[in-house]
PAKEMAR-554186 format. One record per residue (C-alpha): residue number from 0; residue in one letter; x, y, z. Coordinates in steps of 0.001 Angstrom, whole numbers, padded with zeros to 6 digits. Layout:
{lonu NUM A {X Y Z}}
...
***
This chain:
{lonu 0 M {072602 030952 -008802}}
{lonu 1 K {071741 032779 -005584}}
{lonu 2 N {070364 035730 -007547}}
{lonu 3 G {068335 033402 -009733}}
{lonu 4 I {066802 031681 -006710}}
{lonu 5 Q {066053 035031 -005090}}
{lonu 6 R {064372 036386 -008209}}
{lonu 7 F {062338 033190 -008616}}
{lonu 8 G {061302 033332 -004979}}
{lonu 9 K {060362 036984 -005320}}
{lonu 10 F {058199 036137 -008335}}
{lonu 11 L {056387 033382 -006430}}
{lonu 12 S {055672 035645 -003479}}
{lonu 13 A {054631 038465 -005842}}
{lonu 14 M {051720 036310 -006981}}
{lonu 15 V {050525 035702 -003439}}
{lonu 16 M {051342 038893 -001519}}
{lonu 17 P {048747 041151 -003239}}
{lonu 18 N {046085 038591 -002312}}
{lonu 19 I {047017 038074 001343}}
{lonu 20 G {043875 039939 002380}}
{lonu 21 A {041795 037221 000737}}
{lonu 22 F {043800 034526 002555}}
{lonu 23 I {043213 036316 005847}}
{lonu 24 A {039477 036633 005136}}
{lonu 25 W {039350 032902 004421}}
{lonu 26 G {041348 032221 007595}}
{lonu 27 F {038957 034267 009729}}
{lonu 28 I {035918 032522 008244}}
{lonu 29 T {037559 029165 008974}}
{lonu 30 A {038568 030121 012511}}
{lonu 31 L {035153 031495 013364}}
{lonu 32 F {032529 029381 011652}}
{lonu 33 I {033643 025775 011139}}
{lonu 34 A {032291 023161 013543}}
{lonu 35 S {035332 023478 015814}}
{lonu 36 G {035563 027269 015387}}
{lonu 37 W {035055 030079 017850}}
{lonu 38 I {031404 030694 016904}}
{lonu 39 P {030298 027689 014800}}
{lonu 40 N {027805 028506 012062}}
{lonu 41 E {026849 025736 009662}}
{lonu 42 R {025666 028042 006867}}
{lonu 43 L {028609 030452 006987}}
{lonu 44 A {031012 027513 007186}}
{lonu 45 T {029949 026589 003636}}
{lonu 46 L {031987 029604 002469}}
{lonu 47 V {035273 027957 003476}}
{lonu 48 S {035597 025416 000676}}
{lonu 49 P {034592 027654 -002280}}
{lonu 50 M {036973 030397 -001154}}
{lonu 51 L {039875 027967 -000797}}
{lonu 52 N {039187 025935 -003934}}
{lonu 53 Y {038073 028705 -006294}}
{lonu 54 L {038611 032259 -005066}}
{lonu 55 L {042227 031979 -003876}}
{lonu 56 P {043574 030031 -006900}}
{lonu 57 L {041775 032374 -009317}}
{lonu 58 L {043231 035437 -007577}}
{lonu 59 I {046735 033964 -007689}}
{lonu 60 G {046338 032986 -011342}}
{lonu 61 Y {044997 036431 -012244}}
{lonu 62 T {047887 038145 -010449}}
{lonu 63 G {050509 035811 -011951}}
{lonu 64 G {049114 036364 -015435}}
{lonu 65 K {049148 040123 -014937}}
{lonu 66 L {052762 040094 -013738}}
{lonu 67 V {053823 038471 -017005}}
{lonu 68 G {051300 039645 -019576}}
{lonu 69 G {049501 042699 -018234}}
{lonu 70 D {045716 042945 -018162}}
{lonu 71 R {045247 040498 -021032}}
{lonu 72 G {047619 038090 -019329}}
{lonu 73 A {045610 038408 -016118}}
{lonu 74 V {042374 037356 -017830}}
{lonu 75 T {044084 034535 -019738}}
{lonu 76 G {045768 033311 -016559}}
{lonu 77 A {042479 033281 -014639}}
{lonu 78 I {040792 031289 -017416}}
{lonu 79 A {043662 028792 -017471}}
{lonu 80 V {043504 028248 -013713}}
{lonu 81 V {039953 026895 -013963}}
{lonu 82 G {041389 023862 -015774}}
{lonu 83 V {043625 022831 -012870}}
{lonu 84 I {040900 023577 -010298}}
{lonu 85 V {038421 021251 -011993}}
{lonu 86 G {041089 018780 -013093}}
{lonu 87 A {042264 018192 -009508}}
{lonu 88 P {039147 018581 -007340}}
{lonu 89 D {040669 016868 -004290}}
{lonu 90 Y {043299 019562 -003660}}
{lonu 91 P {043277 023355 -003421}}
{lonu 92 M {045172 024328 -006578}}
{lonu 93 L {047250 027188 -005202}}
{lonu 94 M {050460 025743 -006626}}
{lonu 95 G {048663 024889 -009856}}
{lonu 96 A {047586 028527 -010094}}
{lonu 97 M {051229 029584 -009688}}
{lonu 98 V {051963 027601 -012852}}
{lonu 99 M {048920 028324 -015005}}
{lonu 100 G {048620 032064 -014227}}
{lonu 101 P {052107 033028 -015443}}
{lonu 102 L {051807 030514 -018314}}
{lonu 103 G {048633 032236 -019500}}
{lonu 104 G {050324 035630 -019271}}
{lonu 105 F {053390 034370 -021136}}
{lonu 106 V {051430 032823 -024008}}
{lonu 107 I {049217 035858 -024609}}
{lonu 108 K {052241 038146 -024368}}
{lonu 109 K {054044 036160 -027061}}
{lonu 110 F {050908 036198 -029212}}
{lonu 111 D {050637 039989 -028889}}
{lonu 112 Q {054299 040403 -029806}}
{lonu 113 A {053829 038207 -032890}}
{lonu 114 M {050754 040186 -033977}}
{lonu 115 D {052289 043599 -033360}}
{lonu 116 G {052030 045535 -036615}}
{lonu 117 H {050247 042693 -038431}}
{lonu 118 M {046603 043256 -037415}}
{lonu 119 P {044308 044601 -040155}}
{lonu 120 A {042860 048002 -039343}}
{lonu 121 G {039427 047724 -037767}}
{lonu 122 F {039917 044144 -036600}}
{lonu 123 E {041963 044898 -033489}}
{lonu 124 M {039157 044397 -030946}}
{lonu 125 L {037931 041233 -032660}}
{lonu 126 I {041418 039687 -032704}}
{lonu 127 N {042230 040772 -029142}}
{lonu 128 N {039040 039323 -027677}}
{lonu 129 F {039053 036079 -029627}}
{lonu 130 S {042777 035496 -028982}}
{lonu 131 V {042226 035549 -025205}}
{lonu 132 G {039222 033267 -025541}}
{lonu 133 I {040908 030715 -027802}}
{lonu 134 I {044221 030666 -025949}}
{lonu 135 G {042338 030473 -022642}}
{lonu 136 L {040332 027514 -024002}}
{lonu 137 I {043489 025645 -024996}}
{lonu 138 L {045157 026291 -021644}}
{lonu 139 V {042044 025227 -019717}}
{lonu 140 I {042112 021866 -021498}}
{lonu 141 I {045866 021485 -020855}}
{lonu 142 G {045324 022376 -017217}}
{lonu 143 Y {042441 019918 -016861}}
{lonu 144 Y {044165 016906 -018405}}
{lonu 145 L {047865 017528 -017654}}
{lonu 146 I {048812 020262 -015172}}
{lonu 147 G {045978 019654 -012677}}
{lonu 148 P {046634 015910 -012194}}
{lonu 149 F {050386 016522 -012168}}
{lonu 150 M {050157 019230 -009470}}
{lonu 151 A {047790 017009 -007474}}
{lonu 152 A {050451 014293 -007521}}
{lonu 153 V {053114 016803 -006457}}
{lonu 154 L {050941 018026 -003573}}
{lonu 155 A {050216 014445 -002523}}
{lonu 156 V {053945 013706 -002382}}
{lonu 157 L {054748 016942 -000519}}
{lonu 158 T {051920 016418 001968}}
{lonu 159 A {052979 012825 002543}}
{lonu 160 G {056545 013986 003057}}
{lonu 161 V {055431 016555 005615}}
{lonu 162 N {053393 013899 007407}}
{lonu 163 V {056452 011636 007554}}
{lonu 164 L {058495 014496 009039}}
{lonu 165 V {055767 015226 011588}}
{lonu 166 N {055257 011589 012556}}
{lonu 167 N {058995 011098 013038}}
{lonu 168 N {059520 014404 014868}}
{lonu 169 L {061821 015638 012088}}
{lonu 170 L {059834 018731 011089}}
{lonu 171 P {061599 020951 013666}}
{lonu 172 F {064864 020558 011750}}
{lonu 173 S {063355 022436 008812}}
{lonu 174 A {064396 025540 010786}}
{lonu 175 I {067999 024768 009768}}
{lonu 176 F {067007 025852 006258}}
{lonu 177 I {064230 028339 007059}}
{lonu 178 E {066183 030832 009178}}
{lonu 179 P {069217 031258 006852}}
{lonu 180 A {066853 031466 003871}}
{lonu 181 K {064976 034303 005578}}
{lonu 182 V {068182 036311 005923}}
{lonu 183 L {068700 035826 002174}}
{lonu 184 F {065289 037481 001629}}
{lonu 185 L {063536 034265 000699}}
{lonu 186 N {061129 034542 003624}}
{lonu 187 N {058062 035486 001577}}
{lonu 188 A {058909 032963 -001127}}
{lonu 189 I {059187 030135 001427}}
{lonu 190 N {056087 031127 003361}}
{lonu 191 H {053714 031980 000535}}
{lonu 192 G {055234 029965 -002279}}
{lonu 193 I {055711 026645 -000441}}
{lonu 194 F {054264 026478 003079}}
{lonu 195 T {050927 028201 002428}}
{lonu 196 P {049824 025848 -000401}}
{lonu 197 I {050734 022746 001643}}
{lonu 198 A {049175 024214 004788}}
{lonu 199 S {045955 024963 002917}}
{lonu 200 V {045587 021281 002035}}
{lonu 201 Q {046141 020286 005660}}
{lonu 202 A {043811 022996 006984}}
{lonu 203 Q {041058 021841 004656}}
{lonu 204 E {041297 018327 006091}}
{lonu 205 A {042118 019033 009754}}
{lonu 206 G {041017 022647 010242}}
{lonu 207 K {044555 023796 011049}}
{lonu 208 S {048189 023337 009999}}
{lonu 209 I {051556 023682 011695}}
{lonu 210 M {053023 024702 008310}}
{lonu 211 Y {051555 028185 008794}}
{lonu 212 M {053776 028568 011891}}
{lonu 213 L {057183 027515 010577}}
{lonu 214 E {058319 030806 009048}}
{lonu 215 T {056022 033342 010698}}
{lonu 216 N {056860 032779 014375}}
{lonu 217 P {058273 036158 015553}}
{lonu 218 G {060044 034583 018541}}
{lonu 219 P {063418 033622 016963}}
{lonu 220 G {064078 037125 015614}}
{lonu 221 L {062801 038742 018801}}
{lonu 222 G {065373 036867 020870}}
{lonu 223 V {068211 038191 018691}}
{lonu 224 L {066998 041786 018934}}
{lonu 225 L {066598 041571 022714}}
{lonu 226 A {070159 040258 023007}}
{lonu 227 Y {071499 043262 021093}}
{lonu 228 W {069375 045606 023171}}
{lonu 229 A {070735 044166 026400}}
{lonu 230 F {074385 043474 025588}}
{lonu 231 S {075576 045331 022469}}
{lonu 232 K {078680 047461 023028}}
{lonu 233 D {077934 049638 019994}}
{lonu 234 K {075772 052575 021125}}
{lonu 235 A {074054 053009 017768}}
{lonu 236 T {073142 049332 017643}}
{lonu 237 K {071955 049284 021238}}
{lonu 238 S {069786 052369 020775}}
{lonu 239 S {068237 051100 017536}}
{lonu 240 A {067255 047705 018927}}
{lonu 241 P {064117 048815 020880}}
{lonu 242 G {062581 050322 017763}}
{lonu 243 A {063475 047225 015796}}
{lonu 244 V {061761 045080 018441}}
{lonu 245 I {058502 046997 017997}}
{lonu 246 I {058651 046890 014194}}
{lonu 247 H {059483 043186 014179}}
{lonu 248 F {057198 041899 016931}}
{lonu 249 L {054140 044114 016462}}
{lonu 250 G {054567 045172 012841}}
{lonu 251 G {055620 041769 011576}}
{lonu 252 I {058485 043105 009419}}
{lonu 253 H {061045 040350 009995}}
{lonu 254 E {063549 041967 007607}}
{lonu 255 I {064333 044481 010368}}
{lonu 256 Y {066467 041969 012274}}
{lonu 257 F {068452 040683 009275}}
{lonu 258 P {071217 043348 009609}}
{lonu 259 Y {071725 042363 013255}}
{lonu 260 I {072465 038809 012119}}
{lonu 261 L {074692 039997 009272}}
{lonu 262 M {076850 041871 011820}}
{lonu 263 N {077727 038491 013347}}
{lonu 264 P {076742 035700 010938}}
{lonu 265 I {077426 033059 013592}}
{lonu 266 I {074452 034436 015511}}
{lonu 267 I {072169 032714 012978}}
{lonu 268 I {072510 029708 015288}}
{lonu 269 A {070249 031489 017787}}
{lonu 270 P {067079 031785 015674}}
{lonu 271 I {067697 028325 014186}}
{lonu 272 V {067762 026619 017587}}
{lonu 273 G {064934 028810 018900}}
{lonu 274 N {062704 027895 015960}}
{lonu 275 I {063622 024195 016230}}
{lonu 276 A {062458 024227 019846}}
{lonu 277 A {059231 026074 019001}}
{lonu 278 I {058368 023762 016093}}
{lonu 279 F {059069 020732 018286}}
{lonu 280 F {056713 022133 020936}}
{lonu 281 Y {053989 022776 018372}}
{lonu 282 S {054445 019261 016978}}
{lonu 283 I {054071 017427 020275}}
{lonu 284 T {051118 019611 021330}}
{lonu 285 N {049391 019286 017941}}
{lonu 286 T {049194 023068 017565}}
{lonu 287 G {048506 024804 014273}}
{lonu 288 L {047019 027911 012721}}
{lonu 289 V {043809 027932 010723}}
{lonu 290 G {045112 030394 008121}}
{lonu 291 P {048271 032228 007055}}
{lonu 292 A {049682 034814 009454}}
{lonu 293 S {050877 037681 007298}}
{lonu 294 P {052797 039734 008113}}
{lonu 295 G {054515 037696 010796}}
{lonu 296 S {053542 039870 013737}}
{lonu 297 I {052326 038517 017039}}
{lonu 298 I {048946 040101 016260}}
{lonu 299 A {048510 038224 012962}}
{lonu 300 F {050017 035071 014481}}
{lonu 301 L {047532 034926 017352}}
{lonu 302 S {044554 035995 015244}}
{lonu 303 M {044845 032732 013301}}
{lonu 304 T {044977 030378 016291}}
{lonu 305 E {042360 027667 016726}}
{lonu 306 K {039621 027694 019344}}
{lonu 307 G {040378 026558 022881}}
{lonu 308 M {043978 026169 023981}}
{lonu 309 G {045304 027109 020547}}
{lonu 310 T {046090 030687 021548}}
{lonu 311 V {047843 029617 024750}}
{lonu 312 M {049939 027030 022918}}
{lonu 313 A {050870 029548 020221}}
{lonu 314 I {052023 032066 022845}}
{lonu 315 I {054083 029446 024679}}
{lonu 316 G {055799 028489 021407}}
{lonu 317 V {056686 032123 020724}}
{lonu 318 L {058077 032498 024261}}
{lonu 319 I {060146 029325 023902}}
{lonu 320 A {061632 030521 020625}}
{lonu 321 T {062344 033964 022078}}
{lonu 322 A {063973 032675 025256}}
{lonu 323 I {066234 030134 023558}}
{lonu 324 S {067212 032528 020786}}
{lonu 325 F {068047 035183 023400}}
{lonu 326 L {070113 032818 025572}}
{lonu 327 I {072215 031713 022588}}
{lonu 328 A {072556 035174 021029}}
{lonu 329 A {073465 036990 024269}}
{lonu 330 P {077003 035601 024767}}
{lonu 331 I {077753 035982 021057}}
{lonu 332 V {076754 039653 021192}}
{lonu 333 K {078825 040158 024360}}
{lonu 334 M {081965 038758 022714}}
{lonu 335 S {081461 040351 019305}}
{lonu 336 G {082999 043753 019987}}
{lonu 337 D {081849 047025 018418}}
{lonu 338 K {080622 045920 015010}}
{lonu 339 S {078736 048549 013027}}
{lonu 340 L {075048 048243 012294}}
{lonu 341 E {075492 050698 009413}}
{lonu 342 E {077878 048324 007643}}
{lonu 343 A {075481 045449 008169}}
{lonu 344 Q {072584 047566 006895}}
{lonu 345 A {074570 048385 003768}}
{lonu 346 K {075280 044701 003299}}
{lonu 347 K {071588 043940 003748}}
{lonu 348 D {070627 046581 001183}}
{lonu 349 A {073100 045132 -001289}}
{lonu 350 M {071703 041638 -000767}}
{lonu 351 K {068164 042921 -001151}}
{lonu 352 A {069187 044682 -004337}}
{lonu 353 E {070622 041417 -005631}}
{lonu 354 S {067367 039645 -004776}}
{lonu 355 K {065637 042051 -007162}}
{lonu 356 G {068206 041515 -009869}}
{lonu 357 I {070067 044770 -009187}}
{lonu 358 T {073725 044043 -009716}}
{lonu 359 V {076872 045236 -011391}}
{lonu 360 D {076701 042693 -014206}}
{lonu 361 A {078729 043766 -017221}}
{lonu 362 G {082163 045100 -017886}}
{lonu 363 E {085047 045111 -015445}}
{lonu 364 K {084476 047131 -012297}}
{lonu 365 K {086353 050387 -012750}}
{lonu 366 A {088849 051730 -010288}}
{lonu 367 S {087959 055150 -008902}}
{lonu 368 D {090668 057007 -010816}}
{lonu 369 A {089720 055259 -014080}}
{lonu 370 V {086199 056697 -014158}}
{lonu 371 N {085744 059825 -016266}}
{lonu 372 L {082274 059490 -017774}}
{lonu 373 I {079148 058058 -016140}}
{lonu 374 V {076052 057775 -018325}}
{lonu 375 F {072502 057373 -016998}}
{lonu 376 A {070410 055828 -019769}}
{lonu 377 C {066695 055162 -020178}}
{lonu 378 D {064596 054366 -023226}}
{lonu 379 A {064161 057893 -024535}}
{lonu 380 G {066912 059654 -022590}}
{lonu 381 M {064790 062648 -021646}}
{lonu 382 G {063035 061927 -018353}}
{lonu 383 S {064037 059391 -015732}}
{lonu 384 S {067682 059202 -016785}}
{lonu 385 A {067934 063005 -016803}}
{lonu 386 M {066770 063246 -013212}}
{lonu 387 G {068959 060329 -012164}}
{lonu 388 A {072024 061945 -013764}}
{lonu 389 T {071290 065322 -012178}}
{lonu 390 K {070863 063889 -008701}}
{lonu 391 F {073999 061740 -008916}}
{lonu 392 R {076006 064630 -010415}}
{lonu 393 N {075013 066843 -007475}}
{lonu 394 R {075912 064058 -005088}}
{lonu 395 I {079501 063629 -006279}}
{lonu 396 K {080417 067080 -007617}}
{lonu 397 Q {082115 068272 -004404}}
{lonu 398 I {084207 065108 -004131}}
{lonu 399 R {084739 064223 -007798}}
{lonu 400 P {084245 067337 -009959}}
{lonu 401 D {086455 065697 -012579}}
{lonu 402 I {083800 063051 -013385}}
{lonu 403 T {081267 063915 -016070}}
{lonu 404 V {077740 062616 -015497}}
{lonu 405 I {075317 062780 -018434}}
{lonu 406 N {072121 061136 -019583}}
{lonu 407 T {071107 059678 -022934}}
{lonu 408 S {068886 057041 -024512}}
{lonu 409 V {069957 053458 -023904}}
{lonu 410 D {070673 052886 -027594}}
{lonu 411 N {073002 055899 -027855}}
{lonu 412 I {075464 055429 -024989}}
{lonu 413 P {078764 057012 -026145}}
{lonu 414 A {081795 054844 -026831}}
{lonu 415 N {083893 056578 -024152}}
{lonu 416 C {081410 055740 -021385}}
{lonu 417 D {083109 054167 -018364}}
{lonu 418 I {079993 053304 -016321}}
{lonu 419 A {076442 052996 -017648}}
{lonu 420 V {073517 053100 -015212}}
{lonu 421 V {070264 051623 -016532}}
{lonu 422 Q {067085 049994 -015274}}
{lonu 423 T {067317 046221 -015081}}
{lonu 424 I {064855 045657 -017913}}
{lonu 425 L {067065 047682 -020300}}
{lonu 426 A {070308 045879 -019439}}
{lonu 427 D {070497 043821 -022643}}
{lonu 428 R {070125 046899 -024830}}
{lonu 429 A {072778 048705 -022774}}
{lonu 430 R {075242 045826 -023223}}
{lonu 431 K {074881 046047 -026994}}
{lonu 432 S {075185 049822 -026968}}
{lonu 433 A {078200 050012 -024637}}
{lonu 434 P {079967 046625 -024346}}
{lonu 435 Q {083093 048337 -023013}}
{lonu 436 A {081354 049938 -020029}}
{lonu 437 Q {080760 048693 -016533}}
{lonu 438 L {077009 048206 -016304}}
{lonu 439 V {075104 049067 -013127}}
{lonu 440 T {071475 047925 -013219}}
{lonu 441 I {068962 049502 -010869}}
{lonu 442 G {065286 049552 -009959}}
{lonu 443 N {064851 053340 -009931}}
{lonu 444 F {067045 056363 -010588}}
{lonu 445 L {066627 058276 -007336}}
{lonu 446 A {066800 055955 -004339}}
{lonu 447 D {068471 052640 -005039}}
{lonu 448 P {071090 050583 -003129}}
{lonu 449 A {073132 050101 -006318}}
{lonu 450 L {073576 053880 -006600}}
{lonu 451 D {074984 053953 -003074}}
{lonu 452 G {077462 051283 -004140}}
{lonu 453 L {078391 053295 -007229}}
{lonu 454 F {078937 056401 -005095}}
{lonu 455 E {081291 054486 -002822}}
{lonu 456 Q {083129 053091 -005851}}
{lonu 457 V {083811 056416 -007582}}
{lonu 458 T {084657 058325 -004395}}
{lonu 459 A {087040 055723 -003001}}
{lonu 460 K {090425 057275 -002222}}
{lonu 461 A {089318 060561 -003763}}
{lonu 462 E {091283 063659 -002828}}
{lonu 463 A {089761 066297 -000585}}
{lonu 464 P {087562 068842 -002354}}
{lonu 465 A {090167 071581 -001871}}
{lonu 466 A {092651 069652 -004020}}
{lonu 467 A {090222 069242 -006869}}
{lonu 468 P {090330 071651 -009821}}
{lonu 469 A {087915 074536 -009643}}
{lonu 470 V {084855 074167 -011794}}
{lonu 471 E {082679 077113 -012675}}
{lonu 472 E {079060 076296 -012045}}
{lonu 473 V {076681 077831 -014545}}
{lonu 474 K {073212 078477 -013211}}
{lonu 475 K {070541 078131 -015875}}
{lonu 476 T {067192 079785 -015648}}
{lonu 477 A {064378 077472 -016518}}
{lonu 478 N {062171 078687 -019346}}
{lonu 479 K {058877 079573 -017742}}
{lonu 480 D {057033 078441 -020867}}
{lonu 481 L {058017 074872 -020009}}
{lonu 482 L {055925 074837 -016843}}
{lonu 483 K {052784 076928 -016691}}
{lonu 484 K {050212 077446 -013986}}
{lonu 485 E {047673 075658 -016200}}
{lonu 486 G {050000 072654 -016233}}
{lonu 487 V {049812 072132 -012456}}
{lonu 488 K {046914 070024 -011183}}
{lonu 489 L {046618 069494 -007446}}
{lonu 490 G {044596 067088 -005316}}
{lonu 491 Q {044132 064539 -008101}}
{lonu 492 K {042937 060936 -007751}}
{lonu 493 A {043771 057909 -009891}}
{lonu 494 A {043308 054206 -009258}}
{lonu 495 T {046064 053048 -011613}}
{lonu 496 K {049279 054374 -013052}}
{lonu 497 E {047738 054132 -016527}}
{lonu 498 E {045049 056628 -015462}}
{lonu 499 A {047682 059000 -014087}}
{lonu 500 I {049878 058715 -017194}}
{lonu 501 K {046902 059300 -019480}}
{lonu 502 A {045888 062365 -017421}}
{lonu 503 A {049423 063769 -017719}}
{lonu 504 G {049433 063105 -021465}}
{lonu 505 E {046058 064764 -021972}}
{lonu 506 L {047296 067819 -020098}}
{lonu 507 L {050437 067984 -022279}}
{lonu 508 V {048245 067784 -025384}}
{lonu 509 S {045758 070402 -024174}}
{lonu 510 L {048602 072858 -023510}}
{lonu 511 G {049997 072365 -026999}}
{lonu 512 Y {053174 070514 -026061}}
{lonu 513 A {052409 067337 -028034}}
{lonu 514 D {050024 065650 -030453}}
{lonu 515 E {047254 063296 -029325}}
{lonu 516 S {049354 060296 -030427}}
{lonu 517 Y {051896 061116 -027710}}
{lonu 518 I {049562 059681 -025041}}
{lonu 519 P {049698 056034 -026213}}
{lonu 520 A {053464 056476 -026616}}
{lonu 521 M {053648 057421 -022918}}
{lonu 522 L {051692 054291 -021974}}
{lonu 523 E {053942 052179 -024205}}
{lonu 524 R {057042 053686 -022575}}
{lonu 525 E {055765 052597 -019165}}
{lonu 526 K {055529 048997 -020409}}
{lonu 527 L {059213 049028 -021400}}
{lonu 528 A {060438 050121 -017977}}
{lonu 529 T {058789 051930 -015120}}
{lonu 530 T {059108 055700 -014988}}
{lonu 531 Y {058784 055615 -011197}}
{lonu 532 M {061914 057338 -009911}}
{lonu 533 G {061709 056615 -006200}}
{lonu 534 M {060867 058950 -003317}}
{lonu 535 G {057229 059230 -004472}}
{lonu 536 I {058107 060680 -007894}}
{lonu 537 A {057140 059404 -011359}}
{lonu 538 I {058120 060992 -014670}}
{lonu 539 P {056071 059482 -017513}}
{lonu 540 H {057079 060412 -021051}}
{lonu 541 G {056891 058997 -024547}}
{lonu 542 T {059141 056462 -026240}}
{lonu 543 S {062148 057593 -028248}}
{lonu 544 Q {060179 056860 -031426}}
{lonu 545 A {057489 059341 -030346}}
{lonu 546 K {059727 062408 -030242}}
{lonu 547 G {058340 063439 -033632}}
{lonu 548 T {054920 063943 -032051}}
{lonu 549 V {056293 066540 -029601}}
{lonu 550 K {055520 070107 -030722}}
{lonu 551 K {057607 071866 -028089}}
{lonu 552 S {059213 071049 -024758}}
{lonu 553 G {056942 071164 -021758}}
{lonu 554 I {056293 069696 -018319}}
{lonu 555 V {053068 069223 -016369}}
{lonu 556 V {052718 068393 -012676}}
{lonu 557 L {049942 066288 -011167}}
{lonu 558 Q {049743 065930 -007399}}
{lonu 559 Y {048167 062758 -005946}}
{lonu 560 P {047901 063109 -002137}}
{lonu 561 D {046734 059490 -001744}}
{lonu 562 G {049354 058161 -004136}}
{lonu 563 V {049129 056198 -007381}}
{lonu 564 P {050453 052592 -007491}}
{lonu 565 F {053519 052237 -009707}}
{lonu 566 G {054310 048554 -009186}}
{lonu 567 D {055185 048024 -005532}}
{lonu 568 E {055577 051773 -004890}}
{lonu 569 K {053271 054789 -004835}}
{lonu 570 A {053847 058079 -006629}}
{lonu 571 N {052508 061275 -005086}}
{lonu 572 L {053911 063623 -007742}}
{lonu 573 V {053636 062764 -011435}}
{lonu 574 F {055635 064917 -013857}}
{lonu 575 G {054510 064482 -017473}}
{lonu 576 I {057302 065360 -019887}}
{lonu 577 A {057444 066245 -023582}}
{lonu 578 G {060972 067130 -024676}}
{lonu 579 V {062331 068322 -028017}}
{lonu 580 G {065934 068810 -027000}}
{lonu 581 D {067453 069537 -023605}}
{lonu 582 E {065267 072536 -022772}}
{lonu 583 H {063349 070629 -020099}}
{lonu 584 L {066444 069511 -018207}}
{lonu 585 D {066581 072718 -016140}}
{lonu 586 I {063168 071951 -014657}}
{lonu 587 L {064294 068380 -013938}}
{lonu 588 A {067388 069743 -012220}}
{lonu 589 N {065156 071933 -010052}}
{lonu 590 I {063034 068898 -009208}}
{lonu 591 C {066160 067011 -008116}}
{lonu 592 T {067185 069941 -005948}}
{lonu 593 A {063726 069998 -004408}}
{lonu 594 L {063972 066296 -003587}}
{lonu 595 E {066956 067003 -001370}}
{lonu 596 D {065035 069529 000740}}
{lonu 597 E {062388 067984 002995}}
{lonu 598 D {060610 071312 003482}}
{lonu 599 V {060336 071911 -000260}}
{lonu 600 M {059126 068363 -000858}}
{lonu 601 N {056526 068785 001853}}
{lonu 602 D {055385 072031 000162}}
{lonu 603 L {055012 070209 -003168}}
{lonu 604 L {053130 067311 -001625}}
{lonu 605 T {050706 069475 000367}}
{lonu 606 A {050360 072493 -001956}}
{lonu 607 K {046856 073851 -002449}}
{lonu 608 D {047911 076617 -004838}}
{lonu 609 P {049777 076003 -008152}}
{lonu 610 E {051906 079089 -007441}}
{lonu 611 V {053634 077145 -004643}}
{lonu 612 V {054732 074519 -007152}}
{lonu 613 L {055860 077120 -009695}}
{lonu 614 K {057888 078947 -007037}}
{lonu 615 H {059961 075865 -006268}}
{lonu 616 L {060354 074430 -009765}}
{lonu 617 Q {060672 077351 -012172}}
***
């Protein structure tokens, strides 16, 4: 249940977070130009309502549709949102957009799946365009007559409930739920999925809202960090606290203080009471922000204060929260002993992994001495899983040389597999392929908290390396035909991962490694599960069905100094792969080795001459 709530919260915040810049722009326009703003301007103030009522919901709907249904889902979701905007003109339909955007993406995605392989040749564009238009039309009507009025009623109830809490001085006690929820990584979901929509309604009517301040106040977390800085007995914890203070207070990254609370869970009382006091102060002084403060740094917090005493009141509230949180946390830290921040950080990473759906979720967890074969599996079994297996094999070989680590396609996991490691989106296929295996699901194959947990599992109680049987290591020489100078492109630029994948595919084709039809297979593979590996590396390749279009094994390297977005991450090195058998695995092994050397990685990222890349990878 906790994982489900975390994933749902992450999805809500994922619709809003990419559009925070638009919220901030709207907040600045409100703060500056409305009648009670810093520099009132009647004409510029007319921008406030259209941005809130149209721009922000459309952006959220577009993003939500894209998360579910790709580019076609984004357009369908944006069309659908217009229905709730017009159907409920008295309220900003941010929450309505969170419903209609993903709904539009879901419906068009299901339509595309139903039509896959059934469209007459030559009619693809006609069907694709008309399907978005017709489905968008239907959803607009549903949004206008049903979803819009329903969401307006929900917002009316929520707003009335908030007003009751405010009028009865009960709003401060919301901190009892807010602060623990933040430590469970629901901070963005609470702030952007719940408080921001309600606050936007209040800000439209009153020019400000206290709801913007409930989760973003940096004071409660600051008090905890200062207590550790002053009184922690653990040297590592004490020395890390000043840096955490800067990141939290000025950078607005509240997650930085979560491990300090996890070291002593009882210390959660400190930020709860500190936030209660701050919210109470803001309530009695009628203080609010004019727009969302994101991230929750003191800079963003103060930039959204109202004209006049608003800034002073906001600062006082932060100081109150900090002081009370510090006074409560200090004696707890003094009496807590030498608890390890590293253990708490590991616990935090595990919880964050769970919030993304990364868990050990199938098969019985194997004891260390019962593990003989670990299989890394991806869709085709030739790219991302190969690198993941190589890196993990190198990681454990000195401690557990008796464990075999291999890679394969997710549909061909061997029956004697003890532990299967797959991306979350491929978990169902892995369960069918290897029901007997413990299943570890991850976000990427190179740098993932679940892999740290797996390492700890298989090395628990392992004998010293000297007691392990000797294993002869065979050094393979990578075939230089697999990676040529012509296959290395440096200083590239791409706005999307699709552009980068297409560029890699075109280079593979031009060098004779694959047919032209391999390029769409690479794009299709990316839709199944991301080929982003972590650590700034992506390895796009075709689907398992496209292996017949590969002429010979080959690898190309594209360097993107500014990075290419792969979901929430950016890839600086894109390795396009076409593999017939296992010939390309030597190059992948060399890449994994390079990843472990900061100097080599820096050479690859900053190289101006292809020979530098060839020197490290061939």
